[in-house]
Structures are given as structure tokens and as C-alpha cells.
N, C-alpha and C positions, 0 to 999 in steps of 0.2 A: 572461910565462908564470907567474911566481910569484903574480900577482894571482888566479889561479884558486882558490887555496886560502886566501886571506885573506878576512876579512869585509869588506864585507857580502856575504852570499850571498842571491841572489834565487831561492829555491826555487819560488815560485809561477810566476814567469816561465819558469824552466827547465822545469817540468812542463807549462806551457801550450805551449811550443815543442815539447816531446816529443810532446804530443798532436796538435799541428798536423802535425808531420812524420810520425808513425807512423800514427795513426788517420785523419788527413785523407787520407793516401795510399791507404788500403785500398780505397776504392770504385773509383778509377781503375785501380789495379793489378789488382784482381780482374776488372774488366771487360775490360781490354786483355789480361790473361793468358788469360781465357776465349776470346777471339777468336783469340789467337795459338795456343792449343792446338787450336782448331777447324781453323785453317788447316794446322797441322802434321799433324793426323790426316787431313785431306783429301788433302794432298800425299803422305803416306806410303801411304795406301790406293790412290791412283792409281799410284804406283810399284809397289806390291806386286801390283796387279791384272795387271801385265804378266807376272808369274811365276805367276799363279794362286794367290796366297797372301793374298787379302784377309781371310781368317778370322783371321790373326795380327796384324792391325792393332791390335786392342784389347790384345793381349798384349805387343806391342813398344812401344806408345805410352807407358806410364808410365816406362819406362826412358829413352826419348828426352826426355820432358818434364821429368824430374827433372834432367837435365843442362842442357838448353837453357832451361828455365823459370826456374831459379835465376838464371842470368845475365841473362835478360830482365827479371826482376822487379827485380833490383838496378839495372839501367839505367833502368827506368821510375820507380822511387822517386827516384833521383838526379836525373833530368831534371825530374820534377814539383816537387821541392823546390828545385832550383836556379833554375828559372824563377819560382817563387813568391817566393823571396828576392830575386831580381833585380828583379822588379816592385815589391816592397815598397821596396827601396832607390831605385828610379826615382821612385816616388811621393813618397818623402821628399825627394828632390832638387828635384822640382817644387814642393813646398809649402815649401821652404826650411828644413826641419827639420835637415838636415845642416849648413847654414850656422849655425843657432842652436847646434848642439852644438859646432861648431868655435869659435864665439864664447865659449861657456862652458867651453872647454878640455876637453870630453869626447873630442874627436877631434883629433889633431894636424893642423895645416894641411898640405895637400899642396904639393909643390914643383913644381907645374906652372904 
């Protein structure tokens, strides 16, 4: 934990990872958020039509989307980035890069 504040600091790598995590997730999050919002509006209008209140679908939708959408976007970003990092680690294991880092003492050897 104390190594986080000690040199060397790799700011370019840090900014590259921030770019991959943040900006790289934008397209998939916006696309899936758009379709999630569409389904939410469709379902709410179907429910409101039973009471003859389809005109208020647009008025009530932003309130619902602000609550549901924020949670859904967090889950989408976490899922996208976790799967990306897991696949990167998997490819590093296949190409024996993890073994090379263990050999050069960058990663302590596992006790398995």
C-alpha cells in the first residue's frame, strides 16, 4: 500500500488505463443505456395504458430513469471493465508473461 505514493510513478500508464476504462466504456454504456431506457419507457407506457394515463409516460420517465439508470450504468461499466481486465490477464497467462514477471520477481509466486 505504501508503494502507491513512492516513485517511480507511471503517469502515462495511469492515464492510458483511465482512458481505456472511462472513455472506452462510453459507447457500450450509452448504447445499452439507450435500449434499457427504451424498454423501461415501453413497459411503463403499457402499464399506464391500463389506467388511461399514457400521456404521463414522458413526464414520469425521467424520474424513473434517474434512479434505475444510474445503478444500471454502474453495473455496465463494472462488468465491461472487469471482463476486459480478466481477458487481458488470461492472455498474459497464455503467452507466459505472468511466468516471466514471477521469474523477475515482479509478482510473488503463488502458493498453489
